[in-house]
C-alpha positions as CSV (number, residue, x, y, z in Angstrom):
1,M,4.5,-23.0,79.2
2,A,4.9,-26.1,77.3
3,V,1.4,-27.4,78.8
4,I,-0.4,-24.4,77.6
5,L,1.0,-24.5,74.0
6,I,0.2,-28.1,73.8
7,F,-3.5,-27.4,75.1
8,F,-3.7,-24.4,72.5
9,L,-2.4,-26.4,69.5
10,K,-4.6,-29.4,70.5
11,G,-7.8,-27.6,69.4
12,F,-6.3,-27.3,66.0
13,L,-4.9,-30.6,65.4
14,P,-7.0,-32.3,62.7
15,V,-10.0,-34.3,63.9
16,K,-10.0,-38.1,63.3
17,G,-12.3,-39.1,60.6
18,V,-12.9,-35.5,59.3
19,K,-11.4,-34.9,55.6
20,N,-9.5,-31.7,55.0
21,I,-10.3,-30.7,51.4
22,S,-8.9,-28.1,49.1
23,I,-11.0,-25.6,47.0
24,P,-10.7,-27.6,43.9
25,E,-11.9,-30.7,45.9
26,L,-14.7,-28.3,47.3
27,K,-15.8,-27.5,43.8
28,N,-15.8,-30.8,42.7
29,E,-18.0,-32.2,45.7
30,M,-20.6,-29.2,45.0
31,N,-21.6,-31.3,42.1
32,N,-23.0,-34.0,44.3
33,K,-26.5,-33.4,45.0
34,N,-26.7,-35.4,48.1
35,I,-24.2,-33.4,50.1
36,Q,-25.0,-30.8,52.9
37,M,-23.0,-27.5,52.9
38,I,-22.7,-25.4,56.1
39,D,-20.9,-22.2,56.6
40,V,-20.0,-21.5,60.5
41,R,-19.2,-18.0,60.4
42,T,-21.2,-15.4,61.9
43,I,-24.6,-14.2,60.4
44,G,-23.1,-10.9,59.6
45,E,-20.0,-12.6,57.6
46,F,-22.5,-14.7,56.0
47,K,-24.5,-11.8,54.6
48,Q,-21.5,-9.8,53.6
49,Y,-20.3,-12.5,51.5
50,H,-21.1,-16.4,51.0
51,I,-20.6,-19.3,48.5
52,P,-23.7,-20.0,47.0
53,G,-25.3,-23.3,48.2
54,F,-23.8,-23.0,51.5
55,K,-26.4,-22.5,54.6
56,N,-25.4,-20.7,57.6
57,I,-25.2,-21.9,60.8
58,P,-23.1,-19.9,63.1
59,L,-20.6,-22.3,65.3
60,Q,-22.1,-20.9,68.6
61,M,-25.8,-22.1,67.5
62,L,-24.5,-25.2,65.8
63,A,-25.3,-27.8,68.8
64,Q,-28.7,-26.2,68.8
65,E,-29.4,-26.5,65.0
66,V,-27.8,-29.9,64.4
67,N,-31.4,-31.5,64.1
68,K,-31.5,-29.7,60.8
69,L,-28.7,-31.8,59.2
70,K,-28.8,-35.3,58.0
71,K,-26.5,-37.6,59.6
72,D,-26.6,-40.2,56.8
73,E,-25.5,-37.4,54.2
74,P,-21.9,-36.1,53.8
75,I,-21.2,-32.7,55.3
76,I,-18.8,-29.9,53.9
77,V,-18.1,-27.3,56.6
78,I,-16.4,-24.0,55.9
79,C,-15.8,-20.7,57.7
80,Q,-13.5,-17.7,57.2
81,S,-10.1,-19.7,57.5
82,G,-10.6,-23.1,58.6
83,M,-10.3,-22.8,62.3
84,R,-14.1,-22.6,63.2
85,S,-14.9,-25.2,60.7
86,Q,-12.7,-27.5,62.0
87,R,-14.1,-26.8,65.7
88,A,-17.5,-27.4,63.7
89,S,-16.4,-30.6,62.4
90,K,-15.3,-31.7,65.9
91,I,-18.4,-31.0,67.1
92,L,-20.4,-32.8,64.4
93,K,-18.0,-35.9,65.0
94,K,-19.0,-36.1,68.6
95,L,-23.0,-35.8,67.7
96,G,-22.5,-39.0,65.6
97,F,-21.7,-37.4,62.0
98,N,-19.4,-39.7,59.9
99,N,-18.9,-38.0,56.4
100,I,-17.4,-34.8,57.4
101,M,-15.4,-32.6,55.0
102,N,-13.7,-29.5,56.4
103,V,-12.5,-26.8,53.7
104,K,-8.8,-25.9,54.1
105,G,-8.3,-22.0,54.0
106,G,-12.1,-21.2,54.1
107,V,-14.1,-18.5,52.3
108,A,-10.7,-16.7,52.0
109,A,-9.2,-19.1,49.7
110,W,-12.2,-19.5,47.9
111,R,-12.1,-15.6,46.8
């Protein structure tokens, strides 16, 4: 049972090299014109409500769409609560992105 719990929790631990930011920090970062902002929620969730300036790349499509992102520019990742964006951050890190910020609490915290 402990092995299963450790395996489950491992997917939700902070990713080394990814900065977790709060909503006030996000608002400050959004002033940076050279920042990329992606929302990894589903297309339906994004259409229902999204933060202006964020581009929708659903988590399940991230690996296929990563060529649309610039590795040399900072990137902010958001989802509904922070879980999917944390997984997306891990994927981006593995693909060679270095300046990644994950929004704690996600869109739910923004609202």
